[in-house]
C-alpha positions in Angstrom: 104.7 113.4 80.2 101.4 111.9 81.4 100.6 109.0 83.8 98.5 106.2 82.5 97.3 102.7 83.5 99.3 100.2 81.6 97.6 97.3 79.8 99.1 94.1 78.6 97.9 94.8 75.0 99.4 98.3 74.8 102.4 98.1 77.1 103.8 94.6 77.6 106.4 95.0 74.9 107.7 98.4 76.3 107.7 97.1 79.9 109.6 94.1 78.7 112.2 96.3 77.0 112.7 98.4 80.1 113.0 95.4 82.3 115.4 93.6 79.9 117.7 96.7 79.6 117.9 96.8 83.5 118.6 93.0 83.6 121.6 93.2 81.2 123.1 96.5 82.3 122.5 96.9 86.0 121.8 95.3 89.3 118.4 96.8 89.6 117.0 93.3 88.9 118.8 90.2 90.1 118.0 88.3 86.9 120.7 87.0 84.6 118.9 86.5 81.3 116.4 88.8 79.6 112.8 87.9 80.0 110.7 86.5 77.2 107.6 88.0 75.7 105.7 85.0 77.2 106.8 86.0 80.7 104.7 89.2 80.4 101.5 87.1 79.9 102.0 85.6 83.4 103.2 89.0 84.8 100.1 90.8 83.7 97.8 87.9 84.7 99.2 88.1 88.3 98.6 91.8 88.4 95.0 91.5 87.1 94.2 88.5 89.4 95.3 90.4 92.5 94.2 93.9 91.6 97.8 95.2 91.5 98.2 98.4 89.6 100.7 99.1 86.8 101.2 102.8 86.3 103.1 104.1 83.3 104.6 107.4 82.2 104.2 108.2 78.5 105.6 111.0 76.4 103.5 113.1 74.1 103.7 110.5 71.3 102.5 107.7 73.6 105.9 106.1 74.1 106.2 104.4 77.5 109.2 105.9 79.4 108.8 104.1 82.7 106.4 102.2 85.0 105.7 101.4 88.6 103.8 98.6 90.1 103.5 96.5 93.2 102.8 92.9 94.2 102.5 90.7 97.2 105.3 91.1 99.7 105.1 87.5 101.0 102.6 84.7 100.4 101.1 84.5 103.9 97.7 86.0 104.7 98.8 88.3 107.5 100.9 90.2 105.0 97.8 91.3 103.1 98.4 95.0 103.9 102.1 94.9 102.8 103.3 95.1 99.2 106.6 95.1 97.5 106.8 97.8 94.8 109.1 98.5 91.9 109.8 101.4 89.6 111.8 101.4 86.4 112.6 104.2 84.0 113.9 103.8 80.5 117.7 104.4 80.4 117.6 107.6 78.4 115.0 109.2 80.6 116.5 108.7 84.1 117.3 111.6 86.4 114.5 113.9 85.1 111.8 113.3 87.7 109.9 110.4 86.1 110.8 108.0 88.9 109.6 110.4 91.5 106.3 111.0 89.6 105.8 107.2 89.2 106.6 106.6 92.9 104.2 109.3 94.0 101.5 107.8 91.9 102.0 104.2 93.1 102.1 105.4 96.7 98.8 107.2 96.2 97.3 104.1 94.6 98.5 102.0 97.5 96.9 104.3 100.0 93.6 104.2 98.0 93.7 100.4 98.1 94.3 100.2 101.9 97.9 99.2 101.7 99.7 99.8 105.1 103.4 99.1 104.3 105.3 99.5 101.0 108.6 97.7 100.7 111.3 98.4 98.2 114.1 95.8 97.7 117.0 97.9 96.3 120.5 96.9 95.4 122.5 98.5 98.2 124.9 100.2 95.7 122.0 101.9 93.9 122.4 105.4 95.4 119.9 107.0 93.0 117.1 104.7 94.0 117.9 104.8 97.7 118.0 108.6 97.6 114.6 108.7 95.7 113.0 106.4 98.3 114.4 108.4 101.2 113.1 111.7 99.7 109.7 110.1 99.5 109.7 109.1 103.2 110.9 105.6 103.0 113.2 104.4 105.8 115.9 101.8 105.7 114.5 98.6 107.3 117.5 96.3 106.9 120.1 94.9 104.5 120.7 91.3 103.6 124.4 91.1 102.8 125.6 89.1 99.9 122.0 88.1 99.0 122.7 88.0 95.2 125.6 87.3 92.9 125.8 89.1 89.5 128.5 90.5 87.3 131.1 88.5 89.2 130.4 90.0 92.6 128.2 89.6 95.7 125.3 92.0 96.0 123.7 93.3 99.1 119.9 94.0 99.0 118.6 96.9 101.1 115.0 97.0 102.2 113.3 100.4 102.4 109.8 100.8 103.8 107.1 103.4 104.1 104.3 103.0 106.5 101.0 104.5 105.2 98.1 105.6 107.4 95.8 103.1 105.7 93.7 101.0 106.3 91.6 102.8 108.9 90.1 99.6 110.2 92.4 96.6 109.6 91.0 93.2 110.2 92.4 89.7 110.8 91.5 86.9 108.4 
């Protein structure tokens, strides 16, 4: 396995497949319907426009097995040092350390880009993701009860955060 920077041209289809599998089979994403290939155009455009990284994990043959990224936490200027991240691993490759490797890479990237707080919004029943985040130094920052409804039941979303030592000299404005 090797970590790479994902591009729209090379990886949009594989990222879409990973996301869509999570949508239809889990509560990792609170979407109801699979996303379209066209949605990836806007997704990558937003990443490029804001300088948000998309890090992938490929096998020896170049197949994308998972990815991690982050984006804006909230659309207000004072949140400029806070991001909301996500990490997704293809169903057949979960539980073998890919999520951890991707998370470690996205944390390092965030620190290099002067991010101060990383936030993960995790379905409160997703013990695997919560455990991964806790092992990487994330702390529970609150739970919004019954925030979503999927698969015929109410879903609680738990927020986990990690405070980084960057930036060294934050500024207003």
